[in-house]
Backbone bond lengths (Angstrom), bond angles and torsions (degrees), N, CA, C in turn:
res aa  C-N    CA-C-N  psi(-1)  N-CA   C-N-CA  omega(-1)  CA-C   N-CA-C  phi
1 X - - - 1.416 - - 1.544 110.27 -
2 X 1.311 120.45 123.86 1.394 119.83 -179.50 1.450 114.59 -89.82
3 X 1.316 118.82 150.19 1.490 123.56 -176.29 1.515 106.52 -106.42
4 X 1.321 116.36 122.19 1.487 120.34 -179.68 1.491 107.58 -98.06
5 X 1.335 115.31 128.86 1.436 120.63 174.25 1.468 112.32 -92.15
6 X 1.356 117.80 124.67 1.469 122.47 -178.30 1.507 107.82 -102.48
7 X 1.374 110.24 123.95 1.476 118.59 -175.71 1.589 103.06 -104.77
8 X 1.307 117.78 122.98 1.464 116.30 178.72 1.519 112.52 -72.87
9 X 1.306 115.65 160.76 1.526 117.43 178.11 1.477 107.78 -74.26
10 X 1.245 118.42 142.46 1.432 122.39 -177.12 1.621 110.80 -115.65
11 X 1.316 114.43 140.32 1.437 119.43 177.01 1.606 104.58 -97.37
12 X 1.285 116.15 113.91 1.451 121.54 -176.38 1.525 108.43 -56.49
13 X 1.341 119.40 -36.32 1.491 119.57 -177.86 1.515 110.27 -70.45
14 X 1.284 121.22 -12.79 1.474 122.50 173.14 1.595 111.29 -90.87
15 X 1.288 115.18 -29.21 1.492 118.90 -178.25 1.484 109.55 -73.49
16 X 1.283 121.25 -43.81 1.387 124.25 -172.56 1.529 110.19 -129.16
17 X 1.345 117.35 161.46 1.447 121.54 177.85 1.501 107.44 -143.61
18 X 1.318 114.25 165.45 1.457 118.44 176.81 1.547 108.02 -105.79
19 X 1.284 115.77 127.28 1.490 120.48 176.48 1.527 105.92 -132.73
20 X 1.305 115.77 125.44 1.466 122.79 -178.66 1.566 111.34 49.03
21 X 1.298 113.42 46.76 1.512 121.01 179.95 1.497 113.40 61.08
22 X 1.337 117.58 21.92 1.476 120.11 174.42 1.583 107.75 -122.85
23 X 1.285 111.86 146.53 1.477 119.52 -178.21 1.507 105.22 -89.47
24 X 1.310 119.02 128.34 1.442 124.25 178.55 1.513 111.40 -138.70
25 X 1.369 112.11 165.32 1.517 120.31 165.89 1.521 103.14 -133.66
26 X 1.292 113.99 -179.22 1.498 117.91 179.59 1.520 109.15 -121.51
27 X 1.319 113.81 161.65 1.485 119.45 172.00 1.509 111.66 -60.33
28 X 1.361 118.05 -30.40 1.435 120.28 -178.18 1.520 108.72 -68.50
29 X 1.361 115.35 -45.77 1.495 119.60 -179.38 1.486 111.21 -65.14
30 X 1.342 119.02 -35.30 1.482 122.58 179.02 1.546 107.25 -62.75
31 X 1.339 117.29 -45.65 1.400 120.34 175.79 1.553 114.97 -61.42
32 X 1.283 114.36 -43.60 1.532 116.09 176.30 1.488 112.29 -62.26
33 X 1.304 119.33 -45.43 1.432 119.38 -174.82 1.572 114.03 -74.26
34 X 1.336 115.42 -31.21 1.436 117.27 179.64 1.542 112.63 -99.27
35 X 1.272 115.09 10.50 1.531 119.05 170.96 1.541 109.14 68.01
36 X 1.320 120.59 32.22 1.400 123.58 177.57 1.498 113.44 -111.97
37 X 1.300 117.22 153.16 1.509 119.23 176.29 1.492 105.47 -71.86
38 X 1.389 114.33 146.78 1.442 120.41 -178.07 1.546 109.11 -59.75
39 X 1.300 119.11 -43.11 1.485 119.45 -177.18 1.528 109.97 -62.93
40 X 1.311 119.10 -27.33 1.512 120.46 176.21 1.564 111.44 -74.43
41 X 1.306 116.19 -34.39 1.431 121.39 172.03 1.503 112.39 -62.25
42 X 1.383 114.34 -48.68 1.455 119.26 178.93 1.546 110.81 -59.75
43 X 1.308 116.90 -38.63 1.462 120.97 179.11 1.577 109.87 -65.45
44 X 1.322 114.43 -43.69 1.469 121.15 179.11 1.487 111.08 -57.95
45 X 1.437 115.56 -40.78 1.444 118.30 179.62 1.566 110.49 -66.83
46 X 1.362 113.36 -45.81 1.439 116.56 -178.80 1.569 114.55 -63.67
47 X 1.362 113.27 -25.55 1.466 117.85 -178.57 1.479 113.53 -91.31
48 X 1.349 119.51 1.10 1.429 123.49 177.61 1.548 109.23 -65.46
49 X 1.303 118.08 137.71 1.471 120.67 -175.68 1.522 109.97 -98.76
50 X 1.393 113.43 44.67 1.481 117.93 -179.74 1.533 108.89 -85.29
51 X 1.309 113.76 163.87 1.469 118.86 175.34 1.541 107.86 -65.63
52 X 1.311 114.47 153.86 1.505 117.94 177.67 1.608 110.70 -60.04
53 X 1.385 113.24 -34.31 1.424 115.09 -179.98 1.560 111.12 -67.14
54 X 1.325 119.75 -43.49 1.358 122.19 176.67 1.544 112.41 -62.63
55 X 1.308 118.48 -40.58 1.403 125.20 177.61 1.494 111.04 -60.06
56 X 1.321 116.94 -51.03 1.465 124.34 177.32 1.505 113.26 -54.57
57 X 1.356 116.18 -42.80 1.459 120.12 -176.24 1.500 114.76 -78.71
58 X 1.361 117.21 -19.04 1.474 118.65 -169.26 1.553 113.38 -122.55
59 X 1.291 116.29 -11.02 1.488 119.36 -179.70 1.515 108.85 -132.18
60 X 1.350 117.07 98.04 1.446 119.71 -178.10 1.582 109.40 -98.09
61 X 1.313 115.26 115.66 1.407 119.26 -179.64 1.564 111.85 -69.72
62 X 1.269 118.05 128.21 1.450 124.14 176.56 1.496 110.99 -139.27
63 X 1.274 119.45 168.68 1.423 123.45 -179.47 1.594 108.66 -111.68
64 X 1.351 115.88 154.78 1.427 120.60 172.61 1.492 107.15 -138.49
65 X 1.312 117.40 167.79 1.412 121.69 175.94 1.508 108.01 -106.58
66 X 1.331 113.69 122.73 1.493 121.44 -173.52 1.555 106.59 -80.42
67 X 1.350 113.76 176.73 1.476 122.41 179.33 1.507 114.28 -57.19
68 X 1.319 118.09 -22.89 1.471 121.04 176.93 1.504 114.88 -91.71
69 X 1.335 116.13 1.62 1.478 121.05 -178.51 1.511 114.55 83.97
70 X 1.344 116.04 12.55 1.473 119.18 179.00 1.468 110.69 -95.69
71 X 1.343 115.98 145.84 1.423 124.52 179.01 1.569 107.20 -77.14
72 X 1.298 117.98 124.48 1.462 123.09 -177.99 1.543 111.71 -131.43
73 X 1.317 116.63 148.81 1.458 120.14 179.01 1.505 114.87 -77.55
74 X 1.305 116.53 145.03 1.510 119.74 169.14 1.538 104.53 -152.89
75 X 1.350 117.14 177.11 1.433 123.88 179.31 1.461 112.02 -119.08
76 X 1.348 118.80 140.36 1.500 121.39 162.71 1.530 100.85 -90.15
77 X 1.356 115.48 133.22 1.442 123.21 -172.52 1.480 111.87 -123.71
78 X 1.292 117.91 130.95 1.446 122.92 176.77 1.481 110.00 -78.16
79 X 1.351 118.68 170.73 1.432 122.56 174.66 1.502 111.91 -54.66
80 X 1.284 117.04 -47.04 1.474 120.26 -178.27 1.464 111.48 -65.74
81 X 1.276 116.98 -41.27 1.485 119.73 177.00 1.541 110.57 -63.40
82 X 1.318 114.73 -44.39 1.446 115.63 -179.98 1.538 113.49 -61.64
83 X 1.298 116.58 -39.30 1.493 120.21 179.50 1.478 109.28 -66.68
84 X 1.323 117.52 -40.02 1.508 121.19 177.47 1.524 108.90 -59.69
85 X 1.327 112.96 -50.65 1.514 118.41 -176.78 1.488 113.18 -60.44
86 X 1.353 118.75 -47.62 1.396 121.03 -171.43 1.569 114.15 -84.20
87 X 1.360 117.51 -8.16 1.427 118.59 175.42 1.507 112.29 -52.76
88 X 1.321 116.99 -34.23 1.444 120.64 -175.81 1.517 111.89 -80.76
89 X 1.329 119.70 -9.74 1.432 123.01 -175.71 1.550 106.77 -80.01
90 X 1.345 121.61 127.99 1.456 122.84 -173.14 1.501 114.15 -115.33
91 X 1.321 114.29 169.17 1.433 120.77 174.55 1.563 109.89 105.37
92 X 1.310 115.47 163.29 1.473 123.31 -174.50 1.529 107.86 -63.48
93 X 1.320 120.72 -42.45 1.458 122.97 -177.40 1.490 107.89 -67.53
94 X 1.345 116.12 -43.13 1.536 118.74 -177.80 1.498 107.56 -61.43
95 X 1.351 119.84 -40.81 1.402 123.07 -179.45 1.542 114.42 -62.92
96 X 1.360 115.66 -42.20 1.448 120.77 175.56 1.513 111.11 -65.31
97 X 1.319 120.89 -40.66 1.398 124.63 -179.53 1.522 110.87 -69.03
98 X 1.368 119.59 -34.40 1.414 122.67 177.87 1.582 106.11 -62.84
99 X 1.299 116.53 -46.71 1.412 120.55 178.45 1.544 112.41 -58.23
100 X 1.308 115.97 -41.13 1.466 120.26 174.74 1.529 112.84 -58.16
101 X 1.306 112.10 -47.21 1.468 118.06 179.27 1.527 114.66 -58.12
102 X 1.335 110.19 -44.36 1.545 115.00 174.41 1.459 109.20 -58.65
103 X 1.251 120.12 -47.54 1.442 123.82 -177.18 1.568 110.82 -63.67
104 X 1.315 118.27 -36.23 1.468 123.52 -178.15 1.562 108.34 -70.95
105 X 1.363 115.47 -44.76 1.491 118.24 177.71 1.519 110.55 -61.20
106 X 1.319 117.58 -44.85 1.490 120.15 179.26 1.464 112.14 -64.27
107 X 1.408 118.96 -39.79 1.402 121.94 178.07 1.537 111.48 -61.78
108 X 1.335 117.50 -47.35 1.431 121.15 -178.28 1.577 111.36 -63.01
109 X 1.349 115.04 -42.45 1.441 122.42 176.28 1.523 110.94 -56.31
110 X 1.329 115.94 -41.64 1.467 120.47 178.31 1.540 110.26 -66.36
111 X 1.318 118.68 -39.32 1.439 123.19 179.47 1.552 109.85 -63.06
112 X 1.298 116.77 -45.52 1.455 121.99 175.64 1.514 111.44 -59.74
113 X 1.337 117.62 -44.99 1.453 121.60 179.95 1.537 110.03 -62.49
114 X 1.240 119.38 -40.41 1.446 122.64 177.91 1.476 111.77 -63.07
115 X 1.353 114.52 -44.40 1.491 117.60 177.06 1.495 108.31 -61.68
116 X 1.284 120.32 -42.57 1.447 121.93 -178.58 1.560 111.91 -61.85
117 X 1.277 114.88 -43.95 1.480 119.75 -178.36 1.557 108.36 -64.96
118 X 1.359 117.38 -44.98 1.431 122.23 174.50 1.511 111.81 -57.81
119 X 1.286 116.80 -41.26 1.490 119.22 179.59 1.518 111.81 -67.36
120 X 1.344 113.71 -40.05 1.496 116.12 179.89 1.510 110.43 -64.82
121 X 1.305 120.49 -41.19 1.434 123.96 179.46 1.526 108.19 -63.16
122 X 1.317 115.99 -48.60 1.500 121.29 -176.62 1.562 107.48 -61.42
123 X 1.278 118.87 -41.20 1.446 122.29 -178.00 1.526 111.00 -70.23
124 X 1.316 118.33 -33.49 1.416 122.55 174.49 1.532 111.60 -63.11
125 X 1.360 111.69 -46.98 1.543 116.38 176.48 1.506 111.16 -62.08
126 X 1.339 118.26 -42.23 1.420 121.66 178.26 1.562 109.49 -59.97
127 X 1.315 116.87 -43.93 1.515 118.97 179.88 1.477 110.67 -60.51
128 X 1.346 117.65 -37.84 1.516 119.96 175.68 1.541 109.90 -63.95
129 X 1.330 118.30 -43.71 1.467 120.80 177.87 1.573 110.56 -59.93
130 X 1.332 115.09 -44.24 1.447 122.30 178.21 1.550 113.55 -57.87
131 X 1.359 112.74 -44.52 1.478 116.59 -178.87 1.491 110.64 -69.43
132 X 1.377 119.97 -38.26 1.456 121.08 178.89 1.466 108.19 -65.32
133 X 1.337 120.51 -39.33 1.477 124.24 179.23 1.517 110.46 -62.09
134 X 1.335 119.34 -44.51 1.437 123.69 179.32 1.481 111.86 -62.78
135 X 1.371 114.80 -42.92 1.494 120.93 178.96 1.502 112.03 -63.72
136 X 1.325 117.01 -42.50 1.488 118.67 175.20 1.521 113.01 -58.68
137 X 1.338 113.13 -40.71 1.480 117.21 -176.16 1.500 110.67 -67.19
138 X 1.317 116.49 -28.18 1.443 120.01 -178.46 1.588 111.80 -75.29
139 X 1.267 114.79 -14.06 1.481 119.91 -175.59 1.525 111.32 -77.86
140 X 1.300 116.74 -38.99 1.491 118.90 -176.11 1.442 113.47 -178.67
141 X 1.364 114.76 168.37 1.435 118.91 -174.23 1.555 113.73 -66.28
142 X 1.378 117.71 -31.61 1.434 120.77 178.31 1.569 109.31 -58.74
143 X 1.351 114.40 -41.48 1.394 119.06 -177.70 1.590 111.93 -79.64
144 X 1.293 115.14 -21.42 1.482 121.11 173.43 1.482 109.12 -58.15
145 X 1.319 116.48 -44.81 1.470 123.40 -179.68 1.511 109.42 -63.10
146 X 1.317 120.42 -41.78 1.414 122.48 174.72 1.486 112.06 -61.53
147 X 1.297 117.30 -40.50 1.501 122.32 177.54 1.472 110.56 -60.26
148 X 1.329 118.58 -39.61 1.483 122.62 -178.66 1.536 108.08 -65.19
149 X 1.302 118.88 -36.42 1.446 122.55 178.29 1.564 112.27 -75.62
150 X 1.321 117.56 -28.08 1.445 119.95 -177.99 1.529 113.77 -80.24
151 X 1.368 114.97 -30.44 1.439 118.58 -176.46 1.580 114.01 -51.83
152 X 1.338 115.64 -53.04 1.475 114.33 -179.30 1.533 113.42 -64.64
153 X 1.310 118.57 -31.26 1.407 121.92 173.57 1.502 115.46 -62.83
154 X 1.337 112.81 -46.41 1.505 119.79 174.37 1.512 112.73 -65.20
155 X 1.326 119.68 -37.23 1.393 120.29 175.08 1.522 115.61 -64.55
156 X 1.346 112.35 -40.20 1.508 118.65 175.43 1.486 110.92 -64.08
157 X 1.350 118.23 -38.66 1.456 122.57 -179.71 1.580 107.74 -65.76
158 X 1.304 117.27 -41.92 1.451 119.86 178.87 1.520 109.88 -61.95
159 X 1.264 117.67 -44.84 1.514 119.24 -179.19 1.558 110.94 -64.19
160 X 1.311 115.30 -37.64 1.460 120.09 179.11 1.559 109.67 -62.74
161 X 1.312 113.88 -44.88 1.464 119.30 -178.03 1.504 107.99 -62.80
162 X 1.328 116.28 -46.10 1.472 117.49 -177.93 1.541 111.74 -64.12
163 X 1.256 117.07 -41.27 1.464 120.41 -178.52 1.532 113.32 -67.60
164 X 1.330 114.46 -38.22 1.469 118.37 -176.40 1.467 114.67 -87.54
165 X 1.303 120.21 -41.49 1.435 121.00 -172.45 1.535 118.13 -100.97
166 X 1.280 120.73 -36.55 1.378 122.39 -174.97 1.502 114.05 -159.04
167 X 1.305 120.51 70.06 1.402 122.06 -178.97 1.534 112.51 -57.58
168 X 1.288 117.89 132.28 1.427 119.54 -179.49 1.524 117.25 85.57
169 X 1.291 115.07 -9.27 1.509 118.30 -172.66 1.521 112.26 -82.77
170 X 1.291 118.13 -35.12 1.477 121.15 -173.30 1.518 109.12 -108.68
171 X 1.316 113.95 147.44 1.501 120.30 177.80 1.498 112.79 -90.57
172 X 1.347 116.30 -8.42 1.432 116.26 179.70 1.530 108.58 99.64
173 X 1.365 113.60 130.54 1.469 116.10 -179.13 1.464 111.16 -111.09
174 X 1.303 117.92 -13.71 1.418 122.46 -175.58 1.583 112.11 -92.00
175 X 1.355 114.88 151.96 1.524 118.10 178.32 1.481 111.84 -59.74
């Protein structure tokens, strides 16, 4: 009699998230997806024989509030950290879930890259508008008043671009 492993469908947006333009998952999510108790995932992380530099870069200890209202430890985990951690997980289901995690991290990285490219294009167009506005203002006083009206509009557009496309990516091009 053969045993069939059923792998549930995964929503990549639930497996990983973007924090500070980095793609991460959590030790809680790893436990949920691999059918492991969270304390066992925490122990597996602590027992990894990685260098302290790798551990520091890929496993960020944070706290969360559990269902009882108690503060509990967990880790925010990068793609590299996740791959290092789950390499030791075995079985057909574990292999399929590893593949899903790899796909989820790649998918989220692509989403971030698209947002960054969109933000760069929008900021480039905004820089052109800003330059035109400054040039008009240098022509004469009538255009200087136009410039004064355009500045808040351009500043608002810059903030919108930053908020939507790439928070933290641009230092600001306007005065």
